[in-house]
C-alpha positions as CSV (number, residue, x, y, z in Angstrom):
1,M,-0.6,81.3,-42.4
2,S,-2.9,78.9,-44.1
3,V,-6.1,77.5,-42.5
4,T,-4.5,74.1,-42.4
5,A,-1.4,75.4,-40.7
6,R,-3.5,77.2,-38.1
7,R,-5.4,74.0,-37.4
8,I,-2.1,72.1,-36.9
9,F,-0.7,74.7,-34.6
10,S,-3.9,74.7,-32.5
11,K,-3.4,71.0,-31.7
12,I,0.2,71.4,-30.6
13,P,0.7,71.6,-26.8
14,F,2.4,74.8,-25.7
15,T,5.4,73.0,-24.2
16,R,6.2,71.3,-27.5
17,M,5.9,74.6,-29.4
18,F,8.3,76.1,-26.8
19,V,10.8,73.3,-27.5
20,A,10.5,74.0,-31.2
21,F,11.1,77.7,-30.6
22,M,14.2,77.1,-28.5
23,A,15.5,74.8,-31.2
24,V,15.4,77.7,-33.6
25,V,17.4,79.8,-31.1
26,F,20.0,77.1,-30.8
27,T,20.2,76.7,-34.5
28,L,20.9,80.4,-35.0
29,M,23.4,80.4,-32.2
30,S,25.3,77.5,-33.7
31,G,25.8,79.3,-37.0
32,I,25.3,78.2,-40.6
33,M,27.6,75.7,-42.2
34,P,29.3,76.8,-45.3
35,R,28.8,74.8,-48.5
36,I,31.1,71.7,-48.7
37,D,32.8,71.4,-52.1
38,T,34.1,68.1,-53.5
39,Q,35.9,67.7,-56.8
40,K,35.2,64.1,-57.2
41,E,31.8,62.6,-58.1
42,F,31.1,59.0,-57.1
43,K,28.8,56.6,-58.9
44,N,28.0,54.8,-55.7
45,I,27.7,56.0,-52.1
46,I,27.6,53.7,-49.1
47,I,27.2,54.9,-45.5
48,M,27.6,52.4,-42.7
49,I,26.4,53.3,-39.2
50,G,27.4,51.4,-36.1
51,D,24.7,52.6,-33.8
52,G,26.1,53.6,-30.5
53,M,29.7,52.8,-31.6
54,G,32.4,54.9,-29.9
55,E,36.2,54.7,-30.2
56,N,36.4,52.5,-27.1
57,H,33.8,50.1,-28.5
58,L,36.4,49.2,-31.1
59,L,39.2,48.8,-28.6
60,K,37.0,46.7,-26.3
61,A,36.0,44.4,-29.2
62,K,39.6,44.0,-30.4
63,Q,40.8,43.2,-26.9
64,E,38.1,40.8,-25.9
65,R,37.6,39.0,-29.2
66,G,41.2,39.0,-30.4
67,I,40.3,40.5,-33.8
68,S,41.5,43.2,-36.2
69,L,39.0,45.4,-37.8
70,A,38.5,46.0,-41.5
71,M,37.2,49.5,-40.9
72,E,40.6,50.4,-39.4
73,T,42.3,49.6,-42.8
74,M,40.4,52.4,-44.4
75,P,42.9,55.1,-45.4
76,I,41.3,58.1,-43.7
77,R,40.2,58.2,-40.0
78,G,38.7,61.2,-38.1
79,Q,35.9,61.7,-35.7
80,S,32.3,63.0,-35.8
81,V,30.8,65.3,-33.2
82,T,27.4,63.9,-32.5
83,S,25.4,66.7,-31.0
84,S,21.7,67.3,-31.8
85,V,20.4,70.8,-32.0
86,V,21.3,70.9,-28.3
87,R,24.3,69.2,-26.6
88,S,23.3,65.5,-26.4
89,T,21.6,63.3,-29.0
90,D,19.7,60.1,-29.6
91,S,19.5,57.8,-32.6
92,A,16.7,59.8,-34.3
93,A,18.4,63.2,-34.1
94,G,21.8,61.6,-34.8
95,A,20.5,59.8,-37.9
96,T,18.7,62.8,-39.1
97,A,22.0,64.7,-39.1
98,L,23.6,61.8,-41.1
99,A,20.6,61.4,-43.5
100,C,19.5,65.0,-44.0
101,G,22.4,67.3,-43.1
102,V,20.3,68.8,-40.3
103,R,20.8,68.8,-36.6
104,T,17.3,68.4,-35.0
105,V,15.6,67.8,-31.7
106,I,15.7,64.6,-29.8
107,N,13.2,62.0,-31.2
108,G,12.8,64.0,-34.5
109,V,12.9,61.9,-37.6
110,G,14.0,63.7,-40.8
111,V,12.5,67.1,-39.6
112,Y,13.8,70.6,-39.1
113,P,14.1,71.6,-35.4
114,E,12.0,74.8,-36.0
115,D,9.3,72.9,-37.9
116,V,9.2,69.4,-36.4
117,Y,5.5,69.1,-37.4
118,Q,6.3,69.9,-41.0
119,V,3.9,72.7,-41.3
120,C,6.0,74.4,-44.0
121,K,8.9,72.3,-44.9
122,R,11.0,69.2,-44.4
123,P,14.6,68.3,-45.3
124,M,15.2,65.9,-48.1
125,N,17.2,62.9,-47.0
126,L,20.0,61.3,-48.9
127,T,17.9,58.4,-50.1
128,E,15.4,60.8,-51.6
129,L,18.2,62.8,-53.2
130,A,19.7,59.7,-54.8
131,Q,16.2,58.8,-56.1
132,S,15.9,62.2,-57.7
133,L,19.2,61.6,-59.5
134,G,18.1,58.3,-60.9
135,K,20.1,56.1,-58.5
136,S,19.0,52.9,-57.0
137,T,18.6,53.0,-53.2
138,G,18.7,50.6,-50.3
139,I,18.4,50.4,-46.6
140,V,19.8,47.5,-44.6
141,T,19.7,47.2,-40.8
142,S,19.8,44.6,-38.0
143,D,17.1,46.6,-36.3
144,D,13.5,46.5,-37.4
145,N,12.7,48.8,-40.3
146,T,10.8,51.3,-38.1
147,G,13.9,51.8,-35.9
148,A,15.1,55.4,-35.6
149,T,18.1,55.1,-38.0
150,P,16.4,53.4,-40.9
151,A,13.4,55.7,-40.4
152,C,15.5,58.8,-40.9
153,F,16.7,57.6,-44.3
154,S,13.1,56.6,-45.4
155,A,10.5,58.8,-43.5
156,H,9.7,62.1,-41.9
157,T,7.8,62.4,-38.6
158,D,8.0,64.5,-35.4
159,H,8.7,61.5,-33.2
160,R,10.5,58.2,-33.6
161,G,7.7,56.5,-31.7
162,N,5.3,57.0,-34.6
163,R,6.2,53.6,-36.0
164,D,2.9,53.0,-37.9
165,E,3.4,56.2,-39.7
166,I,7.1,55.4,-40.5
167,A,6.1,51.9,-41.8
168,A,3.3,53.4,-44.0
169,Q,5.8,55.9,-45.5
170,Q,8.3,53.2,-46.2
171,A,5.7,51.1,-48.0
172,V,5.2,53.8,-50.6
173,S,8.8,55.1,-50.6
174,N,9.8,53.3,-53.8
175,I,13.2,52.5,-52.2
176,D,14.5,49.5,-54.1
177,L,15.3,47.4,-51.0
178,I,14.5,47.7,-47.3
179,W,15.8,44.8,-45.3
180,S,15.5,44.4,-41.6
181,Y,14.3,42.4,-38.7
182,K,10.5,41.9,-38.8
183,S,8.4,44.8,-37.6
184,S,5.0,44.4,-36.2
185,H,4.1,47.9,-37.5
186,T,4.7,46.9,-41.1
187,D,1.5,46.0,-43.1
188,V,2.8,43.3,-45.4
189,D,-0.2,43.4,-47.6
190,K,0.4,47.2,-48.2
191,V,4.0,46.5,-48.9
192,Q,3.2,43.9,-51.5
193,A,0.5,46.1,-53.0
194,N,3.2,48.6,-53.7
195,G,5.3,46.2,-55.7
196,Y,7.6,44.7,-53.1
197,T,8.6,41.1,-52.8
198,V,8.7,40.2,-49.1
199,V,11.5,37.9,-48.0
200,T,11.9,36.3,-44.6
201,N,14.9,34.0,-44.8
202,K,18.2,33.4,-46.6
203,R,16.8,31.2,-49.3
204,E,14.2,33.8,-50.3
205,L,16.8,36.5,-50.1
206,N,19.2,34.6,-52.4
207,A,16.4,34.0,-54.9
208,L,15.9,37.8,-55.5
209,E,16.8,39.1,-58.9
210,S,18.3,42.5,-59.8
211,G,15.6,45.0,-60.9
212,S,13.0,43.8,-58.3
213,K,11.9,45.7,-55.3
214,S,12.2,43.8,-52.0
215,F,11.2,44.2,-48.4
216,G,13.1,42.0,-45.9
217,Q,11.3,40.9,-42.7
218,F,13.7,38.5,-41.1
219,T,12.8,36.7,-37.9
220,G,16.2,35.6,-36.6
221,D,19.1,37.5,-35.0
222,I,20.6,39.0,-38.1
223,W,23.0,41.0,-35.9
224,R,25.1,37.9,-35.1
225,T,28.3,36.7,-36.7
226,E,28.5,33.8,-39.1
227,D,29.6,31.5,-36.3
228,T,26.5,32.0,-34.1
229,I,23.6,32.9,-36.5
230,A,20.9,30.4,-37.4
231,S,21.6,28.7,-40.7
232,N,18.4,30.0,-42.4
233,M,19.1,33.6,-41.5
234,P,21.5,36.0,-43.4
235,T,24.2,37.8,-41.5
236,L,24.6,41.6,-41.9
237,S,27.6,40.9,-44.1
238,E,25.6,38.6,-46.3
239,L,22.9,41.2,-46.5
240,T,25.5,43.8,-47.5
241,D,27.0,41.6,-50.2
242,K,23.5,40.8,-51.6
243,A,22.3,44.4,-51.5
244,I,25.4,45.6,-53.4
245,D,24.9,42.9,-56.0
246,M,21.2,43.9,-56.4
247,L,21.9,47.6,-56.7
248,D,25.1,47.6,-58.7
249,D,23.3,46.9,-62.1
250,D,22.1,50.5,-62.2
251,E,24.2,52.4,-64.6
252,D,23.4,55.6,-62.7
253,G,24.8,54.0,-59.5
254,F,23.3,53.5,-56.0
255,F,23.0,54.9,-52.5
256,L,23.0,52.3,-49.7
257,M,22.7,52.8,-45.9
258,I,23.7,49.9,-43.7
259,E,23.2,49.9,-39.9
260,G,24.6,47.6,-37.2
261,A,21.9,48.4,-34.6
262,H,22.9,46.0,-31.8
263,I,26.1,47.7,-30.8
264,D,23.8,50.3,-29.2
265,K,21.2,47.9,-27.9
266,F,23.7,45.8,-26.0
267,S,25.6,48.8,-24.8
268,H,22.4,50.1,-23.2
269,S,22.2,46.8,-21.2
270,N,26.0,46.6,-20.7
271,K,26.2,43.1,-22.2
272,S,29.8,43.1,-23.2
273,E,30.0,39.7,-25.0
274,N,27.0,40.5,-27.2
275,M,28.1,44.0,-27.9
276,T,31.5,43.0,-29.0
277,E,30.0,40.3,-31.2
278,A,27.8,43.0,-32.8
279,V,30.9,45.1,-33.5
280,E,32.5,42.1,-35.2
281,A,29.4,41.4,-37.3
282,F,29.2,45.0,-38.3
283,D,32.8,45.0,-39.3
284,D,32.3,41.9,-41.4
285,A,29.8,44.0,-43.3
286,V,32.3,46.8,-43.7
287,K,34.7,44.3,-45.2
288,E,32.2,43.2,-47.8
289,A,31.6,46.8,-48.8
290,L,35.3,47.5,-48.9
291,D,36.0,44.5,-51.0
292,F,33.5,45.7,-53.5
293,A,34.7,49.3,-53.5
294,K,38.4,48.3,-54.1
295,K,37.3,46.4,-57.2
296,D,34.8,48.9,-58.4
297,G,36.8,52.1,-58.2
298,E,33.7,54.4,-58.3
299,T,32.4,54.0,-54.7
300,L,32.6,56.2,-51.7
301,I,32.3,54.5,-48.3
302,I,31.7,56.3,-45.0
303,V,31.7,54.4,-41.7
304,T,30.7,56.2,-38.6
305,A,28.2,56.2,-35.7
306,D,25.2,58.3,-34.6
307,H,26.4,58.6,-31.0
308,E,28.3,56.7,-28.3
309,T,26.4,54.5,-25.9
310,G,27.6,53.1,-22.6
311,G,30.3,55.6,-21.7
312,I,33.0,52.9,-22.2
313,K,36.3,53.8,-20.5
314,L,39.6,52.1,-19.7
315,S,39.7,50.8,-16.1
316,G,43.0,49.2,-15.3
317,D,43.6,46.8,-18.2
318,E,40.0,46.5,-19.3
319,Y,37.4,48.6,-21.1
320,V,34.2,48.8,-19.0
321,F,30.8,50.4,-19.3
322,T,30.2,53.4,-17.0
323,K,26.6,54.1,-17.9
324,T,23.5,52.6,-19.7
325,S,22.7,55.7,-21.6
326,H,24.3,57.8,-24.4
327,S,27.3,59.9,-23.9
328,T,28.5,63.1,-25.7
329,A,31.8,61.4,-26.8
330,N,32.9,61.9,-30.4
331,V,32.6,58.8,-32.5
332,P,34.9,57.3,-35.2
333,L,34.7,58.4,-38.8
334,F,36.3,56.3,-41.5
335,V,36.4,57.3,-45.2
336,Y,37.3,55.2,-48.3
337,G,37.6,56.6,-51.8
338,T,38.8,60.2,-51.3
339,D,40.9,62.4,-49.2
340,Q,38.9,65.5,-50.1
341,F,36.6,65.4,-47.1
342,I,38.7,65.0,-44.0
343,T,42.4,64.4,-43.2
344,N,43.5,62.0,-40.5
345,G,42.6,63.1,-37.1
346,K,40.1,65.8,-38.2
347,K,36.8,66.3,-36.4
348,V,33.7,67.3,-38.2
349,M,30.0,67.9,-37.3
350,N,27.8,64.9,-38.0
351,K,25.7,66.9,-40.4
352,Q,28.8,67.7,-42.5
353,I,29.0,64.0,-43.3
354,A,25.6,64.1,-45.1
355,Q,26.5,67.3,-46.8
356,F,29.7,65.8,-48.2
357,M,27.9,62.6,-49.4
358,A,25.3,64.8,-51.1
359,M,27.9,66.8,-53.0
360,S,29.6,63.6,-53.9
361,M,26.6,62.5,-55.9
362,G,27.3,64.9,-58.6
363,D,27.4,68.5,-59.9
364,E,23.6,68.7,-60.0
365,V,23.6,69.0,-56.2
366,K,24.4,72.6,-55.5
367,E,23.4,72.7,-51.9
368,F,22.4,70.4,-49.0
369,P,20.3,70.2,-46.9
370,I,17.5,70.7,-49.4
371,K,14.3,72.2,-48.1
372,V,11.1,70.5,-49.5
373,K,8.0,72.6,-49.2
374,I,4.9,70.9,-47.8
375,Q,1.9,71.0,-50.1
376,Y,-1.6,70.9,-48.6
């Protein structure tokens, strides 16, 4: 062990070291996933994450808002099993599985469970993989950019609460676009110094030109539907449409992550009306992506969730919340572009979704997750 590594371990409380040790045990007990093969390479990969969105969230939204859902028109529908390295999960561990192909500990952002402090290695995320293949990359969320889900696609740290660290990593990430609600942890001067144009409203967003790097720091409720959002703020569907337009000029293709964060937020507080509006707004974004993919013919779309929040169940004729926390329920998994991953009704582990997307980027990707050694 290096001197630097010994210094790091000396600062780690025993209880946290014990948690890391137990994570290794659980990892070994769960077995090693076989390599996922795919015969088709996609130019563009889009993953859309409805944070906290379970099967009954969709039924509740359809019932209470009288809507149909674009995601349910996708030809393949299965489910994702959302466990972390132990039974339950949170958004950080859930998104790490979807971004890195690794099941990790609660609160871990893009880290291995046995090496949460990144003494030796970290798992490459899909955004970094796409960059290594010459693809353009983007992250769009209705949360702020240091939220757990966008963090897992753009940073690596032992705890989701390390928001200053997450923001600092994003500023130097060279991701082509990172658009979100404004974060107090983001140093705008540092972002601009690294070549990003900062946009704060719809007018500035629409003025962006392809080939530029941009950092969205919107101040309004960008989770809302077109009917309820402030006129100077873009909806998640408008952000999706613009992001695709910005990234699609790359002849090598693009990787794009889109998150509807407020399905989770309003499920925690059991606010039914707001939650179902957030589902509708997220689905509007799915429709934009699907419209593009149907015309493009070279795009894979995955729609899923990191976990279920609220324990929604049918009570009489209505769907009701039964808790304010996460549940262990499986979540929906929709696929557009191929039938080589899952068949209708099939359940897969959340980390397999990332593995499949990685293999779909091309023959150069021989394995995933990819271990990146830490250099001191």
